[in-house]
N, C-alpha and C positions, 0 to 999 in steps of 0.2 A: 484351363486355368484362367482365372479372371486377372488380367494385367493391370495393376495399379502402380504408379510412380512412387518410389520410396519417399518417405517424408521423415526427415530427422527432426525429432522433437528437442526442444531446448526450454530452459526455464524462461517463463513469460508467455509461452505459447498458449493460446486459448482454444480449448475443445469446448464449443458452445459457452455455457455459462461456468466452466471450470478453467481456472488459471494454474498452469503447471508451475510449481515453485522449485521442487528439486527432486532428483530420483532417489529413491530409498531401497530398491531391491530389484534384482533381476533373476529370472528363472530360465528355463529351457526354452520356452516359447513366448514369454511376455516379460514386460518390465512393469515396475510399480512407481507411481510417482506420488509425492506428497503435493496436494492440490487445495486450491482455495475456491469454494463454491460461492458465486455472486448471485444474489437475489435482489428483489425490489426493496426500496427504502433503505439501502445501505446493508442488507442482511448479508452475512459472511459466515462461512462455516469450513472447517479444515476436513477434507476427505482424502481417500486414497484412490487414484486413478490407475487402472490396469490397462495397458495397450499391447497389441501384438508387436513382437520385435520386428523391425524392418526386413529382416531376412526372411520372415514368413508372412509378410503382409499381403503378398500376392498369392499365397497358397490358399485355394478354396477350402481345402480339408481343415487347415487351422482355423479359417473364419468360421466355419460351421461348428467346431469344437467350441470356439470362443462364445458363439451365440448360444450353444447348448448350456454351457456353464452358467451364463446369465439367466437363462430360462429356469434352470433347475434350482440354483442357489437363491434366486429372487423369492422363490415360494417358501423357503424355509425361514421361518421366524422363531428364533430362539436366541437367548443371550449367550450361549456358547457357540454359536455360529456367526461368523462375520457377515453382517448384512449387506446385501446388494441394493444400492439406492437408485441406480440409473444405468441404462444401456444407451449409447449414442453413437453417432458417426459424424465427424467433422472433416470435411474434405474427403480424404480417403483412409482415415484413421478410425478404426473401430475401438471403442473404449468402454470400460466398466467402471462406474463410480461406486465405491464401497465405503463403509464407515472406516473413519481413521482410528487404529488401534495403537495407542501409545505404548509400545512394548517391544519385545524381541521374540524370536522363535525359541521353542523349547530346546532345540539343538544347541543355540548360542547360550542359553542358560546352563545347559549341561557342561558345555566346553569351559565356560567362564569359572564353574565351580571346580573342574579338573585343574585349571591353571593354578588356583589357589591351594590345591592339595587336599580338597575335600570333596565329599560325596553330597548329592542332594539328600536332604532329610527324608526319611520314608513318608512321613506324614505329607510333606509338600508334594512329593511325587505322586502319591495316591490321591491327593485332592485335585491336582491338575488333570490326572488321567480320568478320574470319576466325573470331573465336569465335562471333560471331552466326550465321554460316553453319552452324557445327557444330550449334548448337541448332535452327536451322531445318530442317536435314536430318533430325534426329531427329523433328520434328513431320511432316514429309513421309512419313516411314516408318512412322508409326503404323499398327498392324493390329488386327483384331478378334480374337475368340477363335478364329476359323477361320483365323487367319494371312492374311486378306484385307486389302489395303491399304484404308484408309479414305479416301484421296485428299484429305488435308487440305491447304488452302492458306489461308495466314494472311490475305492480301489488305489488309493494313494495316501492312507493315513500313515503319517511319520512324524518324527520330531520337528522337521522342517516346515510341515503344514499345520502345526499347533502353535499359535501365537499365545503368549502370556503377557498381559498388560501390567503396567506399574501399579494397578489397583488389584492385581492378583486374580484377575479373570482369565480363564482359558478361552480361546477362540479357534474353532475349526476353519480353515480356509481352503481354497483351491480345489473346486469341483470340476477341473478342466478335463479330466479323463473319466468322470463319473459315468457310471452305467445307468441308463434309464430306459423305460419302456418305449417311449416315443422319441428317443433321441434323434435329431435330424442327421447327424453325422454318422449314425449307424453304430455297430459295435466297434470300438476303436481297438479291440484286442485282436482283431483279424490280422494274422501274419506279423504282429508286433507284441513284444513283452512290455506292458504298460505297468508303470509303478517302480517301486524301489524294492529290489529282491531281498534286501535284509529284513523287510517287514512284510513280505508277500506270503500269503498262505500257499500250500502245496498245490491246491487245485487251480489257483490262478497262475502260478508258475508253469504248470503243465497245459495251460490253454483250455481248461474244462470250464463249464458253466459256473458262474459265481453268484452268490446272493449275499445278504446281509451279514451272513456268518464270516465271510471273508474279511470284513472289516473288524468283526470281534477278534479274529486272529491277529489282525494288524496292531490292535490296541494292546493286546497281550504281549506281542513282541516289543512294542515300545516300553511297556511297563518293565518287562525283563531287562532290557538294554539300560534303563535308567537306574535299575536297582543293582545290576550285576556289573555295569561298566562296559559290557560287551554285547553284541546281538545275540540271539539265542543260536542262530545258525550262521556261520561265516567260514568262508573257505579261503584259499589263497588268492582266488580271483572269482569272477562271476560264475564261471562254468562250475568251478569247484563248489561255490556256495549252493548252486542250483542242484548239484548232485546230492549234498548232504540234506537239503531241504526236502527233496522228494524221496529220500531214502527212508528206512525203518527206524533210524537213530532218533532218540528224544533229545531234547536240549539238556546241557548239563545242569546239576542242581544250582539254585540261587546260593549266595553267600549265606553263612550261618547268622549273620546279624539280621537278616530278614526274618520278620516274624512268620511263623508257620502259617497263620491265617491269610496273610497276603501271599505267601508262596503258593498256597492252595489255589487262590484265585487265578494267579498266573498260569499254573499247569492246566486249570480247567479251560483257559482261553487258548492255550497252544496244543490243543489236541489235534492231530494230523487229519483224522476222519471228521469231516464236518458234521456227520450225524451225532457225534458224541461230544461235541464242542458246546459251549455255552451258546443258546440259541440266538440271543438278542443282546444289543449293547445295553438296553435298559436292565436286563438280568445281571449283566457284568457290573453296572453301576451299583445296584443294589448290594451285591456280594463285596464290592469295594468299601461301600459305606460300613457294612456289618464288620468287615476285617479291620478297619481303622478303629472302630469303637471297641471291639474286643481285645485288640492289641495294644491299646492305649496310645494310639497315634492319631486320634481325632484332631484334624487340622481345619481352620477356617480360612476363607478367602483373604482375610486381612493378614493372617500369618503367611500366606504365599506372598502377598504384596510387600510385607516386611523383608522377607528374604530376597525377593527379586531386586528391590531397591538397594540392597546391600551388595548382592553379588554383581550386579550390572551398573554400579554407580557411575563408572567411567563411561559406559556406552549411553546411559541415560543422559548424563551430562553433555556429552559430545552431540547427542542427537537434538537436544533442546538448543544447544548453541547453533547448530545447523539450521533449525527451523527459525530461530531469531534472525539469522543472517539472510535466510531465504525470504522471510517477510520483510526485512529491510530493504533488500534488494528490489522486491516487488513494489515497495513504497516509492523508491527512487525512479523506478521504471515508469510508474504512473505520473509522477510529477514530470518527468521528461516528455511523455506523451502529451500531457496538458501544455507544456510550453511549445512543443512543435505543432500544436493543433492549428490549422489555418484560422486567421483572425476574421471574424464576422464584424463588419462595419457598425452593426448595431449592438451586438451583445458578446462577441467572442472574448474581448478582454474585460468586459464588465465596465468599461468607461463610457460607452455610448449611451447607455440607459439613463444615467443622471442627466446627460445633456438633453435627451429626449423629454425627460419629465419636467425639466425646468420650465418649458414654455407652457406645459399642461397643468402646471401646479396651481395656477390661479383660476379660481371659480368665478362664475358669473356674479357672485355676490361680494367679490373683492372689490373695494372702493378705488383700488389703484388700476384696476383693469379697465382699460378704455376700448379694447376690441378684442375679438375672439382670437385664441391662439392659432398659430399656423398649423396646418395639417401635418401630422407626424411624417407622413410620406414625402413631404416637401422640405423637412429639416435636414440639411446636410451635415452629417457628423462622421467622423473618421477617427479610428484609433487602432494602432498596430501594436502587437507584442513587443516589448522592449523599447518602446518609444514614448517619450513624455509629451509629444506633440499631439494636441487634440484639436480638430476644428469645430469651433463652437457654432451653434445654429445661428442662422441669420434672423436677427430681430430688428424691427422698425423701432422709431423713437416712441411709438404708442404700444410696443409689445408689453404684455402684462409681465410683471415681476413680482416675486413674493415680497411681502411687506418688509421683511428684514433687508433686502437690498435697497428698497426705497429709502428706509431710514439711514442706512449707511451712506447712501448717495447724497442725501440732504446734509448730513453732517460734514461729508468731504466738501460739498459745495460751499457751505458757510465758511469752512476753514480757508478755502481757496479765495472767497470774496475778502475775508478779513486780511489775508496776505497780500491781495492786490491793492487794498486800500493803505495798508502800511507802506507798501512799496511806493505808492504814489505821494504819500506824505513825505518819505524820505527823500524822494526825487525833488520834490518842490523845496524842502529845506536846503538841500545841496545847491540848487540853482540860485536860491536867494543868497546863500553865503558866498557864492562865485560873484554874483552881481555887486554885492556890497564891497567885496574885496577889490574889484575892478574900479569902483567909483572912487576909492580913497586916494589920497596922494601916494606918490612913489615912496616917501620915507614915512614909515610908520612910527608912531610915538615911541618914546624910548622904553617905557614901562610895559608895552606889548611885544617887544622883541624877544623876550624870553618867555612869553606866554603861549597861549593856544595857537596864535597866528603864526608864530615863528616855527611852530612844529609842523605846519602845513607847507608843503613845497610850493614855491612861488609859481603863479601862472605863467604861461609862455608869453613872450613879448606881444603887445597888442599890435593890431594893424595900423596902417596909417590913419584911417579914419577915427579909430579910437583914440589915438595919441592927440590929434587935433582937438578932439572935444574934451578930453579929460584933463590935459595939461598943455597949455600953449608952449611952443618951443623956446620963446623969448624969456620964459620965466627961469630964474636961476634956482639952484637946489636950495640955497639958504632962504631966498624969498618965498619959496612954496612952503617950506617948514614954518616960517613965521606967519605967513598968511593963514595956513591950516591952523595954527595955534591961537591965532587972534579971532578967527571967524568960525571956528567949528561949531560953537553953540549959538551963532546968529544966522549965518546963511546955510540952508540946507543944499545938499548937492543938486546939480541939475537933474531933472527927470530923464533928459535926453541920454545921460551917461549910462543909465541902466538899460534904457531900451535899446541903445547903440551896441552896448557890449554883449548882451545876452544872446543875440542871434549866433554870433561866432565865438562864443566862449568856448575855449579848447579843453575844459575840464572833463575828464573821461568819466563816463557814466559807470557806476557801480556794477560789478559783475552780476550782482543779484538782481538787477533790473532787466530781465530778459524781454527782448522785444517780441518773442512769439506769443501767440494767444495762450491763455492759461487753460489747462486740461483738468477738468474736474473728475476725471476717471470714468465717465460714462460715454 
């Protein structure tokens, strides 16, 4: 036995180019997943992926059966057989990629009708079974490269292995136990009873050699069950069913509502002696088409689709919601993976590239470019996911910049220069006002006490030197006022008063006149 470690599959697991979305079915040896195929240029397609159950993953016999199914079914090209798209192995998981059929099994359709207290319409039943016969005949006619028949026998035709899509199309599936001439796993019937006994022909139940006529019986048994509501042969248990099946008894007659033409087709398929049975699935297909037409039960594929969507409306809606949730979950997983992806200093977050191309944007014909741009490999740039900090590339004062940056810089420089000139003028005016106020007598004229001068806080007391120069100590307050009134228009103030007071004037500079150099933004 080939020992392989068990691998549990979960939504989001990747099998090569197939992303598993959610499980949709599980059989005796395999499980089926809804998956999404990824291709180049964003190509996506929904598919069904079949994998061996972990319980049998290490069983070489099951692996060979799985490979045989892929080899046999992949050669069948017919609209009524589920198409095999790919066979692969990822890690230690063997998988089959098949076409996605948006529908349910015939057994689920039958039970859904039973729950509502109705039977499947005869025309719908005959159309589904007739289309299945067409796909089955294509499998029986499968040939090798030398045009020799491979003698394929499905051996497990049952309502569980017939899918009915929401478009009314029947699809035969599961060739896992199919018999074929060059099967690698050999004859799987040795020592084991393969298939479902309720739809199994007597020769298969007794372990005798089988051919395509075994599948004709199985189709007849499915048709009988859908029309009568019970299988043609059924006992209290499998042993009792096997006893009735291999005995001389014939199946009970079909209900009276079944047209005689359709009942005749069913009896022709359920003949216990294969030599007297309908020989091929194609012959049974033709008989069914004629019976539907002659009995007034002609039914189209669109009629089947209408019935399926009404009978399985709850299951169809639930499946579509599950698919939408699975696709939404896959989208969130993809976003999370992108967020957790390690950052590349140049392109991981998409922020390094603009910084790279900034230095390379200028061409030799750009009149602003004074030198060649720095090599890209020497430009340090860093950007990490979730961080707004970006290290800009080192550029010298002669580094080329796009024209729009030069224009913006020039405008900002002019604005800064005008602001500096305005600040200088304001500073000069403030200094002149302070100097004039210091040179005036201590007592201002009466008419200015309520004017602009009164509103300005008085300057701090002058120093000893300023006092000696501006107003001698021996002059009284009255004399100063009289002298100022008499001589203000004749004698100008001493120039030394201005020059003496300005150096240590204590007027505080305006907050807008910053002493640091002006930054033009470059």
